[in-house]
N, C-alpha and C positions, 0 to 999 in steps of 0.2 A: 317512071316508077314501075309500070307494068313489065317492061323489058327486064329490069333488074330482078323482079320477083320470079319471072320465068327462068332466069339464069339460076336462081336458087332452087329450082325444081318445082316451083309452084305452078299450078294450073290457074290461070286468071280468066274469069269469065268476061266477055266483052261488056263494056259499060259506057253509057253516055251521061251518067250521073256524077256526082262528086264523091263516089265511093266505088270500090270494086269488091267482088267476092273472090276469094282465093283459097285454094286448098293444096295441101302437100300430100303426095301419095303415101309417104312413110310416117306421117304424123297427124294425129287427131286434132281437129279444130279447137276443141275445148282445152286440150293440153297446151297447144300453141298460145291461145289467148291467155291462159294462166301464166305461162312462162314469160310472155311479154308484159303482163301486169306486174310481175315481180321486178321487171326492169323499168317500171313506171311508163310503159307504153300501152295505151289503151286501144283495143280493137273490140269489135262486137262479135259475140258468138251466140248463135241461136241453136239450142238443142231441139231441133224440129226435123221431122222427116225431110229428106232431099237436101237439106242444107247443114246438117249437123257436122259434116266434115270441113265446112268452110268457115273462114273468118271474114268479117266485113270490115274493110279498111277504108276510112275516110281520107280522101286526098287533101293534104295540107300544103304548107309552104315547103320549099325545097329542103330547108333545114329539118323539118319534121320527117320528110321522106328519108333523108340521110340517117336520122336517128332510128327510124323504123327498120331500115335495111340492116343497120349495124346490130340492132337487137334481134332481128330474125336470124341473122348469121350466127350470133352467139347461141341463141336458143336451139338452132338446128345442130350445132356442133356438140352441144352438151346433152341433148335429149335422146334417149334410146328410141328407135323406131317403134311405132305402135303395132 
């Protein structure tokens, strides 16, 4: 999962938990979370200093990861850069 998000241009922070923090240099975390929510994919976004650009993505089953990556790809293709 981490490798695929890096391919999409995301910076993914190292994690040993069941979630990762990821941000995209051209898109705001809040906007990405909203775009994913419209596609019925839920990620967490915290509008707090230092992490406002990130989305928190919980690692799920491989089918969940495939659905997330497809939704991210669609979101990035249709969203203007921030």
